C-alpha positions in Angstrom: 0.3 -14.3 -68.4 1.3 -12.5 -65.2 2.9 -14.4 -62.4 1.8 -13.8 -58.8 4.8 -11.7 -58.1 4.3 -9.5 -61.1 0.6 -9.1 -60.4 1.4 -8.1 -56.8 4.0 -5.6 -57.9 1.7 -4.0 -60.4 -1.5 -4.0 -58.2 -2.6 -0.7 -56.7 -1.4 -0.2 -53.1 -4.9 -0.1 -51.7 -6.0 -3.5 -53.0 -6.5 -6.0 -50.2 -4.8 -9.3 -50.7 -7.3 -12.0 -51.8 -6.3 -14.2 -48.8 -6.9 -11.4 -46.3 -10.3 -12.1 -44.7 -12.2 -9.1 -43.5 -14.1 -9.3 -40.3 -17.4 -7.6 -39.5 -17.9 -5.8 -36.1 -19.0 -8.9 -34.2 -16.2 -11.0 -35.5 -13.7 -8.2 -35.0 -14.6 -7.8 -31.3 -14.3 -11.5 -30.8 -10.9 -11.6 -32.5 -9.6 -8.9 -30.2 -10.8 -10.8 -27.2 -9.3 -14.0 -28.3 -5.9 -12.8 -29.6 -5.1 -9.8 -27.4 -7.0 -11.0 -24.3 -8.9 -7.8 -23.6 -12.7 -7.5 -23.2 -14.3 -5.8 -26.2 -18.0 -6.0 -27.1 -19.2 -5.2 -30.7 -21.1 -2.2 -29.2 -17.9 -0.8 -27.7 -16.0 -1.4 -30.9 -18.7 0.4 -32.9 -18.7 3.3 -30.4 -14.9 3.7 -30.6 -15.1 3.7 -34.4 -17.9 6.3 -34.5 -16.0 8.5 -32.0 -12.8 8.3 -34.1 -10.9 6.2 -31.5 -11.3 2.9 -33.4 -9.1 0.8 -35.6 -8.5 1.4 -39.3 -11.5 -0.1 -41.2 -13.1 -0.3 -44.6 -16.7 -0.1 -45.6 -18.8 -2.3 -47.9 -22.0 -0.3 -48.2 -23.0 0.4 -44.6 -21.0 -2.5 -43.1 -17.7 -1.8 -41.4 -15.0 -4.4 -42.2 -11.7 -4.9 -40.3 -8.4 -6.6 -41.1 -6.9 -8.7 -38.4 -3.5 -6.9 -38.4 -5.3 -3.5 -38.0 -7.2 -4.8 -35.0 -4.1 -6.2 -33.4 -2.2 -3.0 -33.9 -5.0 -0.9 -32.5 -5.6 -3.0 -29.5 -1.9 -3.3 -28.6 -1.5 0.5 -29.0 -4.3 1.0 -26.4 -2.5 -1.0 -23.8 -0.5 0.9 -21.2 3.1 0.2 -20.3 3.5 -2.3 -17.5 2.6 -0.9 -14.2 4.6 -2.1 -11.2 3.1 -2.0 -7.8 4.8 0.3 -5.3 6.6 -1.5 -2.5 5.9 -0.2 0.9 8.7 -0.4 3.4 
């Protein structure tokens, strides 16, 4: 019998961990809004994905599925560096 560590070490690299819940487009947009704090509608997310600007995703049939870590990485990468207001004087 394989232990969890042995099974993880011998599993193919592209296998998603069983405890990693995949989110559909609506849930993914809501997740980005809640965790990163930026407005994102499911329509905007779908548009970005179709245009090649979206986060890494997987497909199950026609449905796009997203991992939380991929969404967070994508959203944070889109944020600009801090912008400091110019001081007049």
